C-alpha positions in Angstrom: 114.8 92.0 97.7 115.5 92.6 94.0 118.6 94.6 93.2 118.4 98.3 92.4 116.9 100.9 94.6 118.0 104.1 93.2 116.2 107.1 91.7 114.9 106.8 88.1 115.5 109.6 85.7 113.0 110.9 83.1 109.8 109.7 84.7 106.7 111.2 83.1 103.9 109.0 84.2 103.6 106.7 87.3 100.9 104.1 87.9 100.1 103.0 91.5 97.9 100.0 92.2 95.9 100.6 95.4 92.3 99.6 94.6 90.8 98.8 98.0 89.0 100.6 100.9 89.2 104.0 102.5 91.4 103.1 105.4 93.8 101.2 103.1 94.1 104.3 100.9 94.8 106.5 103.9 97.6 104.2 105.0 99.3 104.6 101.5 99.2 108.5 101.5 102.6 109.0 103.1 104.1 106.8 100.3 102.2 108.7 97.6 103.4 112.0 99.1 106.9 110.6 99.0 106.6 109.6 95.3 105.1 113.0 94.4 107.9 114.8 96.2 110.6 112.7 94.6 109.1 113.1 91.1 107.1 116.4 91.1 107.0 116.6 87.3 105.5 113.1 86.8 101.8 112.4 86.6 100.7 110.1 89.4 97.8 107.9 88.2 96.1 105.8 90.9 94.7 102.4 89.6 91.8 102.4 92.0 88.1 101.8 92.5 85.1 103.9 91.4 84.9 105.6 94.8 88.5 106.8 94.4 87.6 108.4 91.1 84.6 110.2 92.7 86.3 111.3 95.8 89.7 112.4 94.4 88.4 114.3 91.4 89.5 117.9 92.1 90.8 117.1 95.6 94.2 118.5 96.4 96.8 115.9 97.0 99.4 113.6 95.4 97.0 111.8 93.0 96.7 113.5 89.7 94.2 111.2 88.1 92.4 107.9 88.8 92.1 105.0 86.3 89.5 102.6 87.5 90.7 99.0 87.5 88.0 96.4 86.9 86.8 94.2 89.7 88.4 90.8 90.1 89.4 88.3 92.7 92.3 89.7 94.8 92.0 93.1 93.2 88.7 94.6 94.3 85.0 93.6 94.6 82.5 95.1 92.2 80.7 98.2 93.4 76.9 98.0 93.7 75.4 98.4 90.2 78.8 98.7 88.6 79.1 98.1 84.9 82.8 97.4 84.3 85.0 96.9 81.3 86.8 93.6 81.2 90.4 93.2 82.3 91.7 92.8 78.7 90.2 96.1 77.7 91.5 97.8 80.8 95.1 96.5 80.1 94.9 97.6 76.5 94.0 101.1 77.7 96.6 101.1 80.4 99.3 100.1 77.9 98.4 103.2 75.8 99.3 105.3 78.9 102.9 104.3 78.4 103.7 104.2 82.2 107.3 104.7 83.0 106.9 103.2 86.4 104.2 100.9 88.0 104.1 100.5 91.8 102.2 97.7 93.5 101.0 98.9 96.9 98.1 96.5 96.9 99.2 93.5 98.9 101.3 90.3 98.7 101.2 90.2 94.9 99.6 86.8 94.2 97.0 88.4 91.9 98.2 92.0 91.8 101.8 91.4 90.5 100.6 89.6 87.3 98.4 92.6 86.7 101.2 95.1 87.3 103.5 93.1 85.1 101.0 93.3 82.3 100.7 97.1 82.3 103.6 97.5 80.0 105.5 99.9 82.3 109.2 100.4 81.8 109.9 99.5 85.5 107.8 97.8 88.2 108.3 97.8 91.9 106.2 96.6 94.9 105.5 93.9 97.4 105.9 90.1 97.0 105.1 87.0 99.0 107.3 83.9 98.2 104.6 82.5 95.8 104.0 85.7 93.9 105.4 86.8 90.6 108.6 88.9 91.0 108.6 92.6 89.9 111.7 94.4 88.8 112.2 95.8 92.3 110.5 94.3 95.2 110.4 93.9 99.0 109.1 90.9 100.9 105.5 91.1 102.1 105.4 90.1 105.8 102.0 90.4 107.4 103.0 92.0 110.7 104.3 95.5 109.8 102.7 98.9 110.2 100.9 99.6 106.9 102.3 103.1 106.6 105.9 101.9 106.8 105.2 99.0 104.5 104.4 101.3 101.6 107.1 103.7 102.5 109.5 100.8 102.2 108.2 100.0 98.7 108.6 103.5 97.3 112.1 103.8 98.8 112.9 101.1 96.1 112.6 103.9 93.5 114.4 106.6 95.4 111.3 108.2 97.1 112.3 109.0 100.6 109.7 109.8 103.2 108.5 113.4 103.6 106.3 112.5 106.6 104.9 109.4 108.3 101.4 110.8 109.2 98.7 110.5 106.5 97.1 113.8 105.6 93.9 114.3 103.7 93.3 117.9 102.4 89.8 119.2 102.3 88.1 120.1 99.1 86.1 123.4 98.8 82.7 121.8 99.4 83.6 119.5 102.3 82.9 121.9 105.2 79.9 123.4 103.4 78.3 120.0 103.1 78.9 119.2 106.7 77.3 122.4 107.8 74.3 121.8 105.5 73.7 118.5 107.2 74.8 118.9 110.8 75.2 122.6 111.2 78.4 124.3 112.4 79.6 123.1 115.8 78.3 125.1 118.8 79.6 123.4 121.9 82.7 121.3 121.1 81.6 118.4 118.9 82.7 114.8 119.3 81.8 112.1 116.7 81.3 108.4 117.5 81.5 105.8 114.8 80.2 102.5 116.2 80.2 100.5 112.9 82.8 98.4 111.0 82.3 96.0 108.1 84.0 93.1 110.1 82.0 92.3 113.2 85.1 91.2 114.9 86.3 94.8 115.0 83.0 96.2 116.5 83.0 97.4 120.1 79.5 96.7 121.5 77.0 99.5 120.8 76.0 99.8 124.4 79.6 100.8 125.3 79.5 103.6 122.7 76.2 104.7 124.4 78.0 104.9 127.7 80.7 107.1 126.1 78.0 109.3 124.5 76.4 109.8 127.9 79.7 110.7 129.6 80.4 113.2 126.8 77.0 114.9 126.8 77.1 115.0 130.6 80.2 117.2 130.3 78.5 119.5 127.7 79.9 118.1 124.5 77.7 117.8 121.4 77.8 114.2 120.2 77.1 113.1 116.6 77.0 109.4 115.6 78.2 108.6 112.1 77.7 105.6 109.9 77.0 104.5 106.3 73.5 103.6 105.0 74.0 100.0 106.0 74.6 101.1 109.6 71.4 103.1 110.0 69.9 100.7 112.6 73.1 100.6 114.7 73.3 104.4 114.7 69.7 104.8 115.6 70.0 102.2 118.3 72.7 104.2 120.0 70.8 107.5 119.6 67.7 106.0 121.2 69.6 104.5 124.1 71.5 107.6 125.0 70.3 109.4 128.1 70.7 112.9 126.5 70.1 113.9 122.8 72.8 112.9 120.3 72.6 113.4 116.6 72.4 110.3 114.3 74.1 110.8 110.9 73.9 107.5 109.1 74.2 107.7 105.3 73.6 111.5 105.3 77.1 112.6 104.2 79.3 112.0 101.3 82.8 111.0 102.0 83.9 114.6 101.5 81.2 115.8 103.8 82.3 113.3 106.4 85.8 114.6 106.2 84.5 118.1 106.6 82.4 117.0 109.7 85.4 115.3 111.3 87.7 118.2 110.6 85.6 120.4 112.9 85.3 117.8 115.7 87.2 118.0 118.9 87.7 114.2 118.8 86.4 111.1 117.1 85.9 107.8 118.9 85.6 104.8 116.5 86.3 101.2 115.8 89.2 100.4 113.5 87.6 101.2 110.2 88.0 103.7 107.4 86.2 106.7 109.0 88.6 106.5 112.0 91.6 106.8 109.7 89.9 109.6 107.7 89.4 111.5 110.9 93.0 111.1 111.8 94.1 112.2 108.4 92.2 115.5 108.5 94.0 116.3 111.7 91.4 115.4 114.3 92.3 113.7 117.6 91.1 110.1 117.7 90.5 107.2 120.1 90.5 104.0 118.0 89.5 100.6 119.3 91.6 97.9 117.8 92.0 94.1 117.9 95.7 93.4 118.8 96.6 92.2 115.3 95.2 95.4 113.7 96.7 97.5 116.4 100.2 96.4 115.2 99.4 97.1 111.5 96.9 100.0 111.6 97.2 102.2 114.7 98.6 105.7 114.1 102.4 105.9 114.4 102.3 108.9 116.7 100.6 109.7 120.0 100.3 113.4 119.8 96.6 113.6 119.2 95.8 109.9 119.0 95.1 107.2 121.7 94.7 103.8 120.2 93.2 101.3 122.6 93.9 97.6 122.1 92.0 94.4 122.8 94.3 91.5 123.6 91.8 88.7 122.9 93.6 86.1 120.8 91.1 83.2 121.0 87.7 83.2 119.4 85.1 84.0 122.1 82.8 81.3 120.7 85.1 78.3 120.1 88.5 79.2 121.5 90.3 78.9 118.2 93.5 80.9 117.8 92.6 83.5 115.3 96.2 84.7 114.8 97.0 81.4 113.2 95.4 82.4 109.9 97.8 85.4 109.7 101.0 84.1 111.4 102.7 81.1 109.9 104.6 80.3 113.1 101.3 79.6 114.6 100.4 77.0 112.0 98.8 79.2 109.3 95.4 77.6 110.1 92.2 79.0 108.5 90.1 81.2 110.7 87.3 79.5 112.7 84.6 81.5 110.8 82.9 83.0 113.8 82.2 86.7 113.3 81.7 88.0 116.8 83.4 90.9 118.4 87.0 90.4 119.5 87.2 93.7 121.2 84.6 93.4 124.0 87.4 93.2 126.6 88.2 96.9 126.1 86.6 98.6 129.1 84.6 101.8 128.8 86.8 103.4 131.5 89.9 103.0 129.3 88.2 104.6 126.3 86.8 107.5 128.4 90.2 108.1 130.0 91.7 108.3 126.5 89.1 110.6 125.1 89.0 113.0 128.0 92.9 113.1 128.0 92.7 114.1 124.4 90.0 116.7 124.9 91.9 118.2 127.8 95.3 118.4 126.1 94.9 118.5 122.3 94.8 121.7 120.2 93.5 120.4 116.8 94.2 122.4 113.7 91.0 123.8 112.3 90.4 124.1 108.6 89.6 127.5 107.2 86.0 128.1 106.1 86.9 127.6 102.5 87.9 124.0 103.3 91.3 124.6 101.7 93.6 124.3 104.7 96.7 122.5 103.4 98.1 119.7 105.6 100.0 118.0 102.8 103.7 117.8 103.3 104.4 118.4 99.6 101.9 121.2 99.1 104.4 124.0 98.7 105.6 122.3 95.6 102.1 121.8 94.1 
Protein backbone atom coordinates (compact mmCIF):
# COMPACT_ATOMS: atom_id res chain seq x y z
CA UNK A 1 0.00 0.00 0.00
CA UNK A 2 1.25 3.46 -0.85
CA UNK A 3 2.34 5.68 2.02
CA UNK A 4 0.00 8.29 3.44
CA UNK A 5 -3.44 7.56 4.84
CA UNK A 6 -4.36 10.72 6.70
CA UNK A 7 -7.12 13.25 6.37
CA UNK A 8 -6.76 15.89 3.65
CA UNK A 9 -7.43 19.54 4.41
CA UNK A 10 -9.25 21.97 2.16
CA UNK A 11 -11.17 19.53 -0.06
CA UNK A 12 -13.84 21.25 -2.13
CA UNK A 13 -14.69 18.68 -4.81
CA UNK A 14 -14.29 14.87 -4.78
CA UNK A 15 -14.67 12.54 -7.78
CA UNK A 16 -15.59 8.90 -7.23
CA UNK A 17 -15.40 6.42 -10.11
CA UNK A 18 -18.10 3.77 -9.70
CA UNK A 19 -19.79 3.34 -13.09
CA UNK A 20 -21.29 -0.13 -12.92
CA UNK A 21 -24.58 -1.79 -11.98
CA UNK A 22 -27.16 -1.33 -9.23
CA UNK A 23 -25.83 -3.90 -6.76
CA UNK A 24 -22.29 -2.61 -7.23
CA UNK A 25 -23.43 0.91 -6.39
CA UNK A 26 -25.27 -0.29 -3.27
CA UNK A 27 -22.10 -2.02 -2.00
CA UNK A 28 -20.22 1.30 -2.25
CA UNK A 29 -22.79 3.32 -0.28
CA UNK A 30 -21.18 2.88 3.19
CA UNK A 31 -17.90 4.14 1.71
CA UNK A 32 -19.66 7.12 0.11
CA UNK A 33 -21.40 7.84 3.42
CA UNK A 34 -18.01 7.75 5.15
CA UNK A 35 -16.52 10.23 2.66
CA UNK A 36 -19.46 12.60 3.02
CA UNK A 37 -19.28 12.42 6.81
CA UNK A 38 -15.53 13.09 6.78
CA UNK A 39 -15.79 15.95 4.27
CA UNK A 40 -19.31 17.38 4.65
CA UNK A 41 -18.40 20.64 2.94
CA UNK A 42 -17.03 19.00 -0.20
CA UNK A 43 -19.10 18.27 -3.28
CA UNK A 44 -19.15 14.52 -4.01
CA UNK A 45 -19.36 13.88 -7.75
CA UNK A 46 -20.02 10.32 -8.89
CA UNK A 47 -18.40 9.36 -12.20
CA UNK A 48 -21.13 6.97 -13.21
CA UNK A 49 -23.49 5.68 -15.89
CA UNK A 50 -26.63 7.30 -17.33
CA UNK A 51 -28.83 5.30 -14.95
CA UNK A 52 -27.01 6.81 -11.96
CA UNK A 53 -27.76 10.30 -13.27
CA UNK A 54 -31.47 9.54 -13.73
CA UNK A 55 -31.92 7.75 -10.42
CA UNK A 56 -29.84 9.96 -8.14
CA UNK A 57 -31.10 13.33 -9.40
CA UNK A 58 -32.90 14.87 -6.44
CA UNK A 59 -32.49 11.73 -4.30
CA UNK A 60 -31.26 12.30 -0.73
CA UNK A 61 -27.90 10.69 -0.05
CA UNK A 62 -24.15 11.19 -0.20
CA UNK A 63 -23.91 11.87 -3.95
CA UNK A 64 -24.33 15.54 -4.84
CA UNK A 65 -24.02 15.21 -8.60
CA UNK A 66 -23.35 12.63 -11.33
CA UNK A 67 -20.92 13.13 -14.19
CA UNK A 68 -21.54 10.45 -16.82
CA UNK A 69 -18.32 8.71 -17.84
CA UNK A 70 -18.29 7.45 -21.46
CA UNK A 71 -18.61 3.73 -22.11
CA UNK A 72 -15.40 1.83 -22.62
CA UNK A 73 -13.81 -1.55 -22.03
CA UNK A 74 -13.31 -2.10 -18.33
CA UNK A 75 -15.30 1.05 -17.49
CA UNK A 76 -18.90 0.35 -18.49
CA UNK A 77 -20.95 -0.91 -21.44
CA UNK A 78 -22.93 1.50 -23.56
CA UNK A 79 -26.56 1.93 -22.54
CA UNK A 80 -29.19 1.06 -25.18
CA UNK A 81 -29.42 3.90 -27.69
CA UNK A 82 -26.78 5.91 -25.87
CA UNK A 83 -25.04 8.71 -27.72
CA UNK A 84 -21.87 9.34 -25.80
CA UNK A 85 -19.12 11.88 -25.89
CA UNK A 86 -15.64 10.49 -26.42
CA UNK A 87 -13.20 9.90 -23.61
CA UNK A 88 -10.97 12.82 -24.63
CA UNK A 89 -13.89 15.25 -24.42
CA UNK A 90 -14.96 13.77 -21.08
CA UNK A 91 -11.46 14.14 -19.61
CA UNK A 92 -11.26 17.73 -20.80
CA UNK A 93 -14.53 18.48 -19.03
CA UNK A 94 -13.45 16.58 -15.92
CA UNK A 95 -10.21 18.55 -15.66
CA UNK A 96 -12.23 21.77 -15.69
CA UNK A 97 -13.92 20.51 -12.51
CA UNK A 98 -10.57 20.89 -10.66
CA UNK A 99 -11.10 17.85 -8.45
CA UNK A 100 -9.10 17.94 -5.24
CA UNK A 101 -9.45 14.17 -4.76
CA UNK A 102 -10.32 11.31 -7.13
CA UNK A 103 -11.27 7.93 -5.67
CA UNK A 104 -11.22 4.71 -7.69
CA UNK A 105 -13.90 2.37 -6.27
CA UNK A 106 -14.39 0.61 -9.58
CA UNK A 107 -12.21 -2.52 -9.53
CA UNK A 108 -8.64 -3.70 -9.83
CA UNK A 109 -7.50 -0.66 -11.79
CA UNK A 110 -6.17 -2.07 -15.06
CA UNK A 111 -8.37 0.31 -17.06
CA UNK A 112 -9.81 2.49 -14.30
CA UNK A 113 -6.56 3.72 -12.74
CA UNK A 114 -5.29 5.28 -16.00
CA UNK A 115 -8.62 7.08 -16.26
CA UNK A 116 -8.47 8.34 -12.67
CA UNK A 117 -4.86 9.43 -13.13
CA UNK A 118 -5.90 11.54 -16.12
CA UNK A 119 -8.64 13.47 -14.30
CA UNK A 120 -6.16 16.08 -13.12
CA UNK A 121 -7.05 15.63 -9.44
CA UNK A 122 -4.61 16.89 -6.80
CA UNK A 123 -4.64 13.46 -5.10
CA UNK A 124 -5.78 10.00 -6.20
CA UNK A 125 -6.61 6.93 -4.12
CA UNK A 126 -8.13 3.53 -4.80
CA UNK A 127 -7.61 -0.11 -5.62
CA UNK A 128 -4.76 -1.72 -7.48
CA UNK A 129 -3.86 -5.17 -8.81
CA UNK A 130 -0.14 -5.87 -9.35
CA UNK A 131 -0.36 -5.04 -13.07
CA UNK A 132 -2.34 -1.79 -12.67
CA UNK A 133 -1.01 1.76 -12.64
CA UNK A 134 -0.35 3.03 -9.13
CA UNK A 135 -2.36 5.84 -7.58
CA UNK A 136 -1.07 8.27 -4.97
CA UNK A 137 -2.62 6.13 -2.25
CA UNK A 138 -3.76 2.60 -2.92
CA UNK A 139 -4.70 -0.69 -1.38
CA UNK A 140 -4.21 -4.06 -3.05
CA UNK A 141 -7.24 -5.49 -4.86
CA UNK A 142 -7.75 -9.10 -3.74
CA UNK A 143 -10.81 -10.81 -5.20
CA UNK A 144 -12.17 -12.57 -2.13
CA UNK A 145 -13.21 -9.74 0.17
CA UNK A 146 -16.68 -8.49 1.12
CA UNK A 147 -17.37 -5.65 -1.28
CA UNK A 148 -18.64 -3.28 1.40
CA UNK A 149 -15.40 -3.58 3.37
CA UNK A 150 -13.29 -3.35 0.22
CA UNK A 151 -14.49 0.20 -0.43
CA UNK A 152 -14.43 1.20 3.22
CA UNK A 153 -10.77 0.19 3.21
CA UNK A 154 -10.14 2.47 0.23
CA UNK A 155 -11.77 5.57 1.72
CA UNK A 156 -9.89 4.99 4.99
CA UNK A 157 -6.80 5.91 2.93
CA UNK A 158 -8.07 9.51 2.92
CA UNK A 159 -9.16 9.65 6.54
CA UNK A 160 -12.81 8.69 6.01
CA UNK A 161 -13.71 6.29 8.81
CA UNK A 162 -16.86 4.17 8.63
CA UNK A 163 -20.11 5.59 9.95
CA UNK A 164 -21.94 2.33 9.21
CA UNK A 165 -21.48 -0.98 7.43
CA UNK A 166 -25.02 -1.49 6.16
CA UNK A 167 -25.90 0.18 2.83
CA UNK A 168 -28.87 2.52 3.06
CA UNK A 169 -30.92 3.95 0.19
CA UNK A 170 -33.23 6.81 1.10
CA UNK A 171 -36.53 7.08 -0.70
CA UNK A 172 -37.38 10.01 -2.93
CA UNK A 173 -40.82 11.67 -2.66
CA UNK A 174 -42.34 9.85 -5.64
CA UNK A 175 -41.12 6.30 -4.92
CA UNK A 176 -44.02 5.12 -2.75
CA UNK A 177 -46.55 6.98 -4.91
CA UNK A 178 -45.33 5.19 -8.03
CA UNK A 179 -45.40 1.81 -6.29
CA UNK A 180 -48.99 2.43 -5.17
CA UNK A 181 -50.03 3.56 -8.65
CA UNK A 182 -48.74 0.30 -10.15
CA UNK A 183 -49.31 -2.30 -7.42
CA UNK A 184 -51.58 -0.58 -4.94
CA UNK A 185 -50.78 -0.25 -1.25
CA UNK A 186 -50.25 -3.55 0.58
CA UNK A 187 -53.34 -5.13 2.06
CA UNK A 188 -52.22 -8.45 3.49
CA UNK A 189 -48.49 -8.47 4.21
CA UNK A 190 -46.71 -8.39 0.85
CA UNK A 191 -43.68 -10.48 -0.15
CA UNK A 192 -41.78 -9.87 -3.38
CA UNK A 193 -40.01 -12.58 -5.35
CA UNK A 194 -37.35 -11.70 -7.92
CA UNK A 195 -36.46 -14.80 -9.98
CA UNK A 196 -34.18 -13.13 -12.54
CA UNK A 197 -30.46 -12.34 -12.74
CA UNK A 198 -28.34 -11.29 -15.70
CA UNK A 199 -25.90 -14.17 -15.17
CA UNK A 200 -27.71 -17.52 -15.58
CA UNK A 201 -25.27 -19.09 -13.13
CA UNK A 202 -26.93 -17.07 -10.34
CA UNK A 203 -30.53 -18.02 -11.19
CA UNK A 204 -32.37 -20.40 -8.90
CA UNK A 205 -34.83 -22.45 -11.02
CA UNK A 206 -38.13 -20.68 -11.65
CA UNK A 207 -40.13 -23.68 -10.47
CA UNK A 208 -38.48 -23.37 -7.04
CA UNK A 209 -39.66 -19.77 -6.81
CA UNK A 210 -43.13 -21.03 -7.71
CA UNK A 211 -43.02 -23.40 -4.73
CA UNK A 212 -42.05 -20.51 -2.49
CA UNK A 213 -44.92 -18.43 -3.90
CA UNK A 214 -47.38 -21.24 -3.21
CA UNK A 215 -46.17 -21.63 0.38
CA UNK A 216 -46.50 -17.89 0.98
CA UNK A 217 -49.95 -17.45 -0.55
CA UNK A 218 -51.04 -20.56 1.35
CA UNK A 219 -50.32 -18.66 4.57
CA UNK A 220 -52.19 -15.56 3.45
CA UNK A 221 -49.35 -13.39 2.14
CA UNK A 222 -49.74 -11.30 -0.98
CA UNK A 223 -47.01 -12.23 -3.47
CA UNK A 224 -45.68 -9.96 -6.22
CA UNK A 225 -43.06 -11.07 -8.73
CA UNK A 226 -40.66 -8.41 -9.98
CA UNK A 227 -38.36 -8.28 -13.00
CA UNK A 228 -37.13 -5.97 -15.71
CA UNK A 229 -38.55 -5.85 -19.22
CA UNK A 230 -36.18 -8.59 -20.39
CA UNK A 231 -37.50 -10.91 -17.67
CA UNK A 232 -41.17 -10.61 -18.65
CA UNK A 233 -41.48 -14.24 -19.81
CA UNK A 234 -39.79 -15.57 -16.66
CA UNK A 235 -42.08 -13.55 -14.41
CA UNK A 236 -45.19 -14.60 -16.34
CA UNK A 237 -44.07 -18.25 -16.25
CA UNK A 238 -43.95 -18.11 -12.47
CA UNK A 239 -47.30 -16.36 -12.21
CA UNK A 240 -49.04 -18.88 -14.49
CA UNK A 241 -47.54 -21.88 -12.65
CA UNK A 242 -48.51 -20.69 -9.17
CA UNK A 243 -51.50 -22.45 -7.60
CA UNK A 244 -52.95 -19.20 -6.24
CA UNK A 245 -52.90 -15.72 -7.78
CA UNK A 246 -49.65 -13.79 -7.63
CA UNK A 247 -49.06 -10.42 -9.22
CA UNK A 248 -46.49 -10.21 -12.06
CA UNK A 249 -44.64 -6.87 -12.22
CA UNK A 250 -42.08 -7.15 -15.00
CA UNK A 251 -40.89 -3.85 -16.42
CA UNK A 252 -43.74 -1.91 -14.81
CA UNK A 253 -41.73 0.13 -12.29
CA UNK A 254 -38.85 2.55 -12.49
CA UNK A 255 -35.93 1.92 -10.17
CA UNK A 256 -37.38 4.42 -7.72
CA UNK A 257 -40.80 2.76 -7.89
CA UNK A 258 -39.15 -0.62 -7.26
CA UNK A 259 -37.46 0.83 -4.18
CA UNK A 260 -40.85 2.12 -3.00
CA UNK A 261 -42.47 -1.26 -3.60
CA UNK A 262 -39.77 -3.16 -1.71
CA UNK A 263 -39.83 -0.66 1.17
CA UNK A 264 -43.40 -1.72 1.99
CA UNK A 265 -42.78 -5.46 1.65
CA UNK A 266 -42.54 -7.76 4.64
CA UNK A 267 -39.70 -9.61 2.86
CA UNK A 268 -38.02 -10.01 -0.52
CA UNK A 269 -36.75 -13.38 -1.82
CA UNK A 270 -34.36 -13.09 -4.75
CA UNK A 271 -31.31 -14.28 -6.56
CA UNK A 272 -28.04 -12.43 -6.02
CA UNK A 273 -28.76 -9.44 -8.23
CA UNK A 274 -29.24 -5.68 -7.97
CA UNK A 275 -32.89 -5.69 -6.80
CA UNK A 276 -31.99 -7.97 -3.88
CA UNK A 277 -29.39 -5.47 -2.67
CA UNK A 278 -31.78 -2.57 -3.27
CA UNK A 279 -34.39 -4.28 -1.08
CA UNK A 280 -31.85 -4.72 1.69
CA UNK A 281 -30.77 -1.09 1.39
CA UNK A 282 -34.32 0.27 1.84
CA UNK A 283 -34.55 -1.69 5.09
CA UNK A 284 -36.58 -4.71 3.99
CA UNK A 285 -35.76 -8.23 5.26
CA UNK A 286 -34.26 -10.39 2.51
CA UNK A 287 -33.54 -13.99 1.66
CA UNK A 288 -30.84 -14.05 -1.02
CA UNK A 289 -29.72 -17.10 -2.97
CA UNK A 290 -25.97 -16.99 -3.63
CA UNK A 291 -23.29 -19.02 -5.32
CA UNK A 292 -20.54 -19.56 -2.72
CA UNK A 293 -18.07 -17.15 -4.35
CA UNK A 294 -20.66 -14.37 -4.42
CA UNK A 295 -21.78 -15.29 -0.90
CA UNK A 296 -18.29 -14.34 0.35
CA UNK A 297 -18.19 -11.02 -1.48
CA UNK A 298 -21.81 -9.88 -1.70
CA UNK A 299 -23.95 -11.26 1.14
CA UNK A 300 -25.17 -8.71 3.73
CA UNK A 301 -22.71 -8.26 6.60
CA UNK A 302 -25.46 -8.56 9.24
CA UNK A 303 -28.10 -11.19 9.99
CA UNK A 304 -30.64 -9.00 11.76
CA UNK A 305 -33.17 -8.97 8.96
CA UNK A 306 -31.25 -10.94 6.34
CA UNK A 307 -30.80 -14.64 5.66
CA UNK A 308 -28.42 -15.32 2.76
CA UNK A 309 -28.52 -18.93 1.54
CA UNK A 310 -25.47 -20.36 -0.22
CA UNK A 311 -24.94 -22.95 -2.92
CA UNK A 312 -21.68 -24.83 -2.43
CA UNK A 313 -21.38 -26.05 -6.03
CA UNK A 314 -17.80 -25.48 -7.22
CA UNK A 315 -17.69 -27.59 -10.37
CA UNK A 316 -19.63 -26.77 -13.52
CA UNK A 317 -22.78 -28.95 -13.63
CA UNK A 318 -22.18 -29.51 -17.37
CA UNK A 319 -18.47 -30.30 -17.70
CA UNK A 320 -17.12 -30.49 -14.14
CA UNK A 321 -14.64 -27.63 -14.57
CA UNK A 322 -13.57 -25.80 -11.42
CA UNK A 323 -15.20 -22.42 -11.81
CA UNK A 324 -13.34 -20.85 -8.92
CA UNK A 325 -10.12 -21.20 -10.91
CA UNK A 326 -10.88 -18.10 -12.98
CA UNK A 327 -11.14 -16.05 -9.79
CA UNK A 328 -8.58 -17.59 -7.46
CA UNK A 329 -4.94 -17.72 -8.58
CA UNK A 330 -4.08 -20.52 -6.16
CA UNK A 331 -6.38 -22.75 -8.19
CA UNK A 332 -4.55 -22.00 -11.42
CA UNK A 333 -6.30 -18.83 -12.65
CA UNK A 334 -7.80 -20.84 -15.50
CA UNK A 335 -10.47 -19.26 -17.71
CA UNK A 336 -14.06 -20.23 -17.04
CA UNK A 337 -15.51 -23.15 -18.97
CA UNK A 338 -18.08 -20.89 -20.65
CA UNK A 339 -21.17 -22.84 -19.63
CA UNK A 340 -23.90 -20.54 -18.38
CA UNK A 341 -26.14 -22.85 -16.41
CA UNK A 342 -27.39 -22.42 -12.86
CA UNK A 343 -24.82 -23.02 -10.14
CA UNK A 344 -27.40 -22.65 -7.37
CA UNK A 345 -29.79 -25.51 -8.05
CA UNK A 346 -28.53 -27.41 -5.00
CA UNK A 347 -30.21 -24.86 -2.69
CA UNK A 348 -33.34 -26.69 -1.48
CA UNK A 349 -36.75 -25.05 -1.31
CA UNK A 350 -37.04 -26.11 2.32
CA UNK A 351 -33.97 -24.03 3.27
CA UNK A 352 -35.34 -20.93 1.57
CA UNK A 353 -38.77 -21.37 3.14
CA UNK A 354 -37.25 -21.89 6.58
CA UNK A 355 -35.30 -18.65 6.14
CA UNK A 356 -38.21 -16.55 4.85
CA UNK A 357 -40.70 -17.71 7.47
CA UNK A 358 -38.11 -17.14 10.20
CA UNK A 359 -37.77 -13.56 8.95
CA UNK A 360 -41.50 -13.03 8.65
CA UNK A 361 -42.05 -14.36 12.17
CA UNK A 362 -39.29 -12.34 13.83
CA UNK A 363 -38.51 -9.17 11.83
CA UNK A 364 -40.02 -5.76 12.46
CA UNK A 365 -39.04 -3.85 9.31
CA UNK A 366 -38.97 -0.05 9.48
CA UNK A 367 -41.70 1.38 7.30
CA UNK A 368 -41.21 4.55 5.26
CA UNK A 369 -43.60 7.39 5.92
CA UNK A 370 -46.14 8.14 3.20
CA UNK A 371 -44.07 11.01 1.83
CA UNK A 372 -41.29 8.56 0.99
CA UNK A 373 -38.84 10.70 2.92
CA UNK A 374 -37.97 8.39 5.78
CA UNK A 375 -34.26 8.90 6.40
CA UNK A 376 -32.09 5.86 6.92
CA UNK A 377 -28.80 7.55 6.00
CA UNK A 378 -26.18 7.53 8.75
CA UNK A 379 -25.02 11.04 7.85
CA UNK A 380 -28.48 12.53 7.35
CA UNK A 381 -28.39 14.71 10.44
CA UNK A 382 -25.56 16.67 8.90
CA UNK A 383 -27.21 17.10 5.50
